[in-house]
N, C-alpha and C positions, 0 to 999 in steps of 0.2 A: 576542293570542290565538295559541296554538300551532297550527301548521298540521299536519294529518294527513299521514302519508306516503301514497304511492300504495297501498301494501298495506293500510294502515289504512282508507283511503277505500273500497277494494274490500270490506273486511270489513264495514264499516258498511252499504254498499250491499247486500251479500249478506244481512245480517241484516234489513234493511228488506224486501227481496224475499221472503225466507223467511216473515216475519210476514204480509206481504200475501197470499201463497199460502195460508198456514194459515187466515187469516181468511176468505178467499173460499171455501175448501173447507168450513169450518164453517158459514158463512152459507148456502151452497148446500144443505148437509145439513139445516140448520134449516128452510129454506124448503120443501124437499121433505117433511120430516116434518110441518110445520104444514099442508101441503096434504093429506096423507094422514089425519092425525088431526084430523078435524073436531070441533067442539064436541059434536055429537050422539053421536059415537063415544066421547068422553070421559065424557059425562054418562050415557050409556046410554039405551035406549029408554023406560024407565020413569023419569020425572023425580022425583027425590027432592031436597029442598033441599040436603042434604049433598053429594050427587053433583054437583049444579049448582055448588055453591060450589067443590068441588075442581076441576071442569072449568074454571071461570072462572079460578081461581088458576093452573092449569097453562098456560092460554092466555096469561095475563098474563106469566108467567115466560118463555115462548117469545118473546113480543113484546119483552120487556125485553132478552133475550139478542140478538135480531136487531138491536135499536136500538144496543146496545153495540158489536156488530161493525161496523155501518155508521159509527158515530162514530169508531171506531179506524181504519177505512179512510180516512176524511176526514183524520185526523191523519197517516196515512202519506203522503197526497198533499201535505200541508203540509210534512212532513219532506223529501219529495223536492224541493220547491221550495227549502227552506232549504239542502239539499245542493247544488243547482244554483247557488245564490247564494254558496256558500262559507261559509254561516253555520250549518251543522248543529251545530257545536260551541260556539255562542255562546248563553249563558244569556239568555233574554228579559228577566229582571229586572235582573241585575247586569252582564251583558256578559262575565262570566268564562267559562272553559271548562266545558263540561258534562262532558267527559272521554270518552276512547275506551272504557274498560271499561263505563261507564254506558250509552253509546249501543249497545254490543253487547248489554247486558242488556235495555235498553228503547229500541229504535230510535226511538220517537216522543217521547223525552224532550226538553223544551224549556227545562228549568231545571237548574241544577247542584243537587247534593245539598242544599246549605245552603238555597238559595232554595225548593226543593221542600218541604223540612221546615218552613220558616217558613210557606209557603202552607198546608200541611196543618194546622198548629197554629192558624193564624189562622181558617181556614174549618172547623175541626172541629165547631163548633157548628151549622153549617148542616145541614139535613135531608138525609140521603142516601137515594137510592132503595132501596126494599126489595122483595124478591121474595116 
């Protein structure tokens, strides 16, 4: 496996830190907004089945977005551990390089492009969460 230069490691670390800050800001904003917009505010004081359905869907979407942010924050922590171990550029599946450019674009990537593509094709039939 190729070793990153000090500059490349600093760039990957900066990308991880930037994504971490962005996610935390988005998560904070979502949590504040979800506290302000209660179900009753969304559904209105006169309950109509259509209004309730829309309110429920909006709350589900907010919850899904919050869960996605939390999941990615966990991935960032795993990436920081991989960085500390010197394995941030090692594909979990084949052991080859993930690549500097790929890690800059997606700091939490744990697979090389080939293995990620294979994983997505293999698991494409699985149900994906819908909003």
